[in-house]
C-alpha positions in Angstrom: -19.2 -3.7 7.7 -17.5 -3.3 4.3 -15.9 -6.3 2.7 -12.6 -5.1 1.2 -12.1 -7.1 -2.0 -8.4 -6.4 -2.2 -7.5 -7.8 1.2 -7.6 -11.6 0.8 -5.0 -12.3 -1.8 -2.8 -10.7 -4.6 -5.5 -11.1 -7.2 -7.9 -8.9 -5.3 -5.5 -6.0 -5.7 -6.2 -6.1 -9.5 -10.0 -5.8 -9.3 -11.0 -2.6 -11.2 -14.8 -2.8 -11.1 -17.2 -4.4 -8.7 -20.9 -4.5 -7.7 -22.2 -3.5 -4.3 -25.1 -2.4 -2.3 -25.4 1.0 -0.5 -25.6 0.4 3.3 -25.6 4.0 4.3 -26.0 7.3 2.4 -25.1 10.5 4.1 -24.4 14.2 3.2 -21.1 13.6 1.5 -20.4 9.8 1.6 -21.7 6.4 1.2 -20.9 3.1 2.8 -21.0 0.0 0.7 -21.3 -3.6 1.7 -18.3 -4.6 -0.4 -15.6 -2.4 -2.1 -12.4 -2.6 -4.1 -11.5 1.1 -3.3 -8.5 1.4 -1.0 -9.1 3.7 1.9 -6.3 6.1 2.8 -3.8 4.7 5.3 -0.4 3.3 5.9 1.3 6.0 3.8 -0.8 5.1 0.7 -3.4 7.6 -0.6 -6.9 6.4 -1.1 -8.3 5.4 -4.5 -10.6 7.6 -6.5 -13.0 6.6 -9.2 -16.7 6.5 -9.9 -19.9 4.9 -8.7 -22.8 4.2 -11.2 -26.4 3.3 -10.7 -29.5 3.4 -12.7 -27.9 5.5 -15.6 -26.4 7.9 -13.1 -22.8 8.5 -12.1 -21.0 10.2 -9.3 -17.2 10.7 -8.5 -15.6 9.1 -5.6 -13.0 11.7 -4.5 -11.6 10.0 -1.4 -12.1 6.9 0.7 -11.4 7.0 4.5 -11.3 4.3 7.2 -12.2 5.6 10.6 -14.5 2.9 12.2 -16.3 2.6 8.8 -15.2 2.8 5.2 -16.5 6.1 3.8 -16.6 6.7 0.1 -16.6 10.5 -0.1 -18.8 11.6 -3.0 -18.7 14.7 -5.2 -22.3 15.1 -6.6 -25.4 13.1 -6.4 -25.5 10.2 -4.0 -27.2 6.8 -4.5 -29.9 6.0 -1.9 -29.5 3.3 0.9 -30.3 -0.1 -0.5 -29.4 0.9 -4.0 -27.4 -1.6 -6.2 -24.3 0.3 -7.5 -21.3 -0.4 -9.7 -17.9 0.9 -8.7 -15.0 1.7 -11.0 -11.6 2.5 -9.7 -9.2 5.0 -11.4 -6.9 2.2 -12.4 -3.9 4.2 -13.6 -3.5 5.9 -10.3 -4.2 2.6 -8.3 -1.7 0.7 -10.4 1.0 3.5 -9.8 0.5 3.1 -6.1 0.8 -0.7 -6.2 4.2 -0.4 -7.9 5.4 2.3 -5.7 4.3 0.4 -2.5 5.9 -2.8 -3.4 9.0 -0.7 -4.4 8.9 0.8 -0.8 9.0 -2.7 0.7 12.0 -3.5 -1.4 13.9 -0.3 -0.4 13.0 -0.8 3.3 14.3 -4.3 3.3 17.4 -3.4 1.4 18.3 -0.6 3.8 17.8 -2.8 6.8 19.9 -5.6 5.5 22.7 -3.3 4.5 22.7 -0.7 7.4 20.3 -2.0 10.0 18.2 1.2 9.7 14.5 0.8 10.3 11.6 2.3 8.3 10.1 5.0 10.5 7.9 6.7 8.0 6.8 6.6 4.4 4.5 8.3 1.9 3.4 6.9 -1.5 2.5 9.0 -4.4 2.0 8.2 -8.1 4.9 10.1 -9.5 7.4 9.8 -6.6 7.5 8.4 -3.0 9.7 8.7 0.1 10.8 6.5 3.0 12.3 7.7 6.2 15.0 5.7 8.0 16.7 5.7 11.5 19.4 5.4 12.6 21.5 6.1 9.6 23.5 8.8 7.7 23.7 7.9 3.9 26.7 8.8 1.6 26.2 9.3 -2.2 27.9 5.8 -2.5 25.4 4.3 -0.2 22.5 5.6 -2.3 24.1 4.1 -5.4 24.5 0.7 -3.7 21.0 0.7 -2.4 19.6 1.5 -5.8 21.6 -1.2 -7.4 20.5 -3.9 -4.9 16.9 -2.8 -5.3 17.0 -3.1 -9.0 18.7 -6.6 -8.7 15.5 -7.8 -6.9 13.2 -6.2 -9.4 15.0 -7.9 -12.3 14.6 -11.3 -10.6 10.8 -11.0 -11.1 10.1 -12.2 -7.7 6.4 -13.4 -7.1 4.5 -11.4 -4.4 1.9 -13.1 -2.3 -0.7 -11.8 0.1 -2.2 -14.1 2.8 -3.2 -14.2 6.5 -1.0 -15.6 9.2 -1.2 -15.7 13.0 1.1 -13.3 14.8 2.5 -16.1 16.9 3.4 -18.1 13.7 5.0 -15.0 12.0 7.1 -14.2 15.1 8.8 -17.5 14.8 10.1 -16.8 11.3 10.9 -13.1 10.8 13.2 -10.4 12.2 10.6 -8.3 14.2 12.7 -5.1 13.8 13.0 -5.6 10.0 9.4 -5.7 9.3 8.4 -3.5 12.3 6.3 -6.3 13.8 7.3 -5.2 17.3 5.5 -1.8 16.7 2.1 -3.4 16.1 -0.4 -3.6 19.1 -0.2 -6.9 20.8 -4.0 -7.1 20.4 -3.6 -7.7 16.7 -3.3 -11.5 16.5 -4.0 -12.2 12.9 -2.0 -10.3 10.3 -2.3 -9.7 6.5 1.1 -10.6 5.1 2.8 -9.2 2.0 5.6 -11.6 1.0 8.2 -10.9 -1.8 9.5 -14.4 -2.5 13.0 -15.0 -1.3 13.4 -11.5 0.1 10.8 -9.9 2.3 7.9 -10.9 4.7 6.0 -7.9 6.1 2.6 -7.2 7.7 0.9 -4.7 5.4 -2.7 -3.7 4.5 -1.7 -1.9 1.2 -2.0 -2.9 -2.5 0.8 -4.6 -4.4 1.8 -6.0 -7.6 2.0 -9.8 -8.4 5.6 -9.7 -9.4 8.6 -7.4 -8.9 9.0 -7.6 -12.7 6.1 -5.2 -13.1 8.0 -2.5 -11.3 10.1 -0.1 -13.5 13.7 0.5 -12.2 14.0 2.4 -8.9 15.8 5.7 -9.3 16.8 7.4 -6.0 16.3 11.2 -6.5 17.8 12.5 -3.3 18.2 12.1 0.4 17.1 14.5 3.0 18.0 15.0 6.6 15.2 14.7 9.0 16.8 14.9 12.4 19.6 13.1 14.3 20.5 10.0 12.3 17.2 10.1 10.5 17.3 10.4 6.8 14.7 10.3 4.0 15.1 8.7 0.6 13.0 10.2 -2.2 12.6 7.8 -5.3 10.7 7.5 -8.5 10.1 4.5 -10.9 11.6 4.4 -14.3 
C-alpha cells in the first residue's frame, strides 16, 4: 500500500523530505501512500521526524511494518485524504546509514577471514553490534578485523542498490557469506546492496553512496554470547 521511496536505488536513501497522501488515519498512527521513513526491521531502528499539513505539525515517533507501514504519531493526526509533507530526522537517519554499511563491511571481513557467519545485529546511532558464529576472537583478531575494515573504507568503494532475481544472485555469490540460504524460498526477487569489489548482500536497510562517507571503524569490545558465538561492538570515528 505504501511506496517506500528509499527502496529502489541508493539515491532514494538520501531523500529527506517528501509529499504524500494519508490513506488511513487511526488512533495513534497514519498510513501514507508513499514515504521516505524507514520502518523498524533488520536490526535497524525506524526513522523519526515530523508530518506537516495545513500549517499544522505532528511528530512521527516510530514507524513499523507489520502488514502495513504505520507511522506512529504523537499528537494531532491528519485526516484521511489529507495532503501532507514528511520530514525525516536526518542526523539520526544518516548515522544509521553509515552504521549499516559499516556492518556489511564487518560481516564480510569476518566471514572472509574466519568463515564465521553473521547471526544477529543491532544498529544504533552511537554504536552498533554484530554477532558471529562459530568463532572465538582474540585481541589480535579484533585488531586485524578493524584494520581490514578501514582499508575498505579508505578505498571509497561505491555502494549500489538494485533488484535482482534470486536465481541470478545464487549463481554469483556465496550463499553462506550473505545469508541468502536463510531467506524463505518464496522470495524470488531481492533488493541487493553491493559494495563494489567487496560485498553483495540482500538487504532492505538504508546505506551510504560510498564507503568514504563512513568514519573509521573502532571495535570497542567483544562479548561471548554462547558456545563459539561472539559479539563485536563497534563505533565510527
